C-alpha positions, -999 to +999 in steps of 0.1 A: +000+000+000+012+035-009+022+060+018-003+089+019+024+112+031+041+109-003+009+116-024+017+152-034+053+144-045+043+112-063+013+127-082+026+162-089+043+153-122+010+142-137-010+174-130-003+191-163-010+160-184-042+154-164-053+190-170-046+187-208-068+155-209-095+172-188-096+202-212-100+178-242-128+160-224-148+190-212-138+217-238-139+242-209-109+253-189-128+260-156-147+227-158-114+209-166-098+224-135-127+212-114-124+178-129-087+176-121-093+188-086-120+161-081-096+135-096-069+145-071-094+144-042-105+109-052-070+097-057-059+111-023-088+094-005-079+060-020-041+064-022-038+040+007-051+012-016-027+020-045+000-006-049+035+009-053+051-003-085+018-001-104+013+024-131+005+056-111-001+076-143-027+051-157-044+049-123-048+087-122-060+089-157-086+061-150-099+081-120-101+113-142-120+094-169-144+078-144-150+112-127-158+127-161-182+099-170-200+103-136-203+140-142-217+135-177-243+109-165-253+132-136-258+161-160-279+139-183-302+130-154-306+166-144-333+186-163-320+207-191-314+243-181-319+270-207-312+306-207-340+331-212-326+340-247-331+304-257-369+304-251-387+304-284-422+316-272-420+354-269-448+355-243-431+329-222-397+347-225-412+380-215-430+363-186-399+346-174-379+379-175-408+397-157-408+370-130-371+372-126-373+410-123-405+416-105-415+383-089-446+363-096-475+379-114-509+384-097-523+359-123-498+332-111-506+339-074-544+336-083-538+303-102-522+288-071-555+291-054-573+268-079-575+231-071-560+206-095-595+193-103-607+228-113-577+234-136-581+199-151-618+205-156-611+238-174-585+221-196-608+191-204-636+216-214-614+228-243-622+213-278-598+185-286-578+205-311-572+234-287-566+210-257-538+191-276-522+223-287-523+240-253-510+208-235-482+204-260-471+240-256-478+248-220-474+215-202-449+196-224-430+227-235-428+220-272-420+248-296-445+260-323-425+241-349-424+209-329-462+211-323-468+217-360-447+186-369-464+165-342-499+174-352-491+177-389-505+212-392-490+246-403-473+268-376-499+295-382-526+270-372-506+261-341-503+298-331-540+304-337-552+273-318-528+281-289-541+317-287-577+307-288-572+278-265-555+299-239-582+326-242-610+300-236-590+285-207-585+319-192-622+327-194-631+293-179-606+299-150-619+334-145-654+320-142-642+296-115-624+325-097-655+346-097-677+317-085-652+311-057-651+348-047-615+352-057-624+379-082-649+407-079-677+408-104-669+439-124-642+448-149-609+432-156-589+422-126-551+427-120-532+400-137-560+391-162-559+405-196-592+419-210-608+392-233 
């Protein structure tokens, strides 16, 4: 078994080649440095199990490769993160920026007060063509183009169905809110667009 007190001296000559390999694997300098640091941490923790006379370079590179594979798999399991500029739907992009800047809208706060069955009932009340389009866009997160391909309809039809479906859904939820006393009877309420 290797002596942990000699770890730094034994492994120091391999730091630069490990960093080069990490940069090739990650294509990002900062991520490569993190990967090398994780490699050295793992190697240090298990250095007591390393047999002197074995190929230390190969052992370190194997740890680096395994750490990279583990990071890659963990990243694949994590939901994809996207920047606001990558959002295709202009309304959703504007809403995301507004939430980030001002917090949640009055409409979102109001929607939180609906039960799941009320929302499902409102969605189920939509005509099938509108329901499919709204669900694909707002629940599944598909782009207009993806919805058009999935439903085999033109993008303009997707946009029209989505607009109309959302408007019908908004009216239906507004009726629920009025019946539940969440909205006053007259005029448009904060967070609701006039229909």
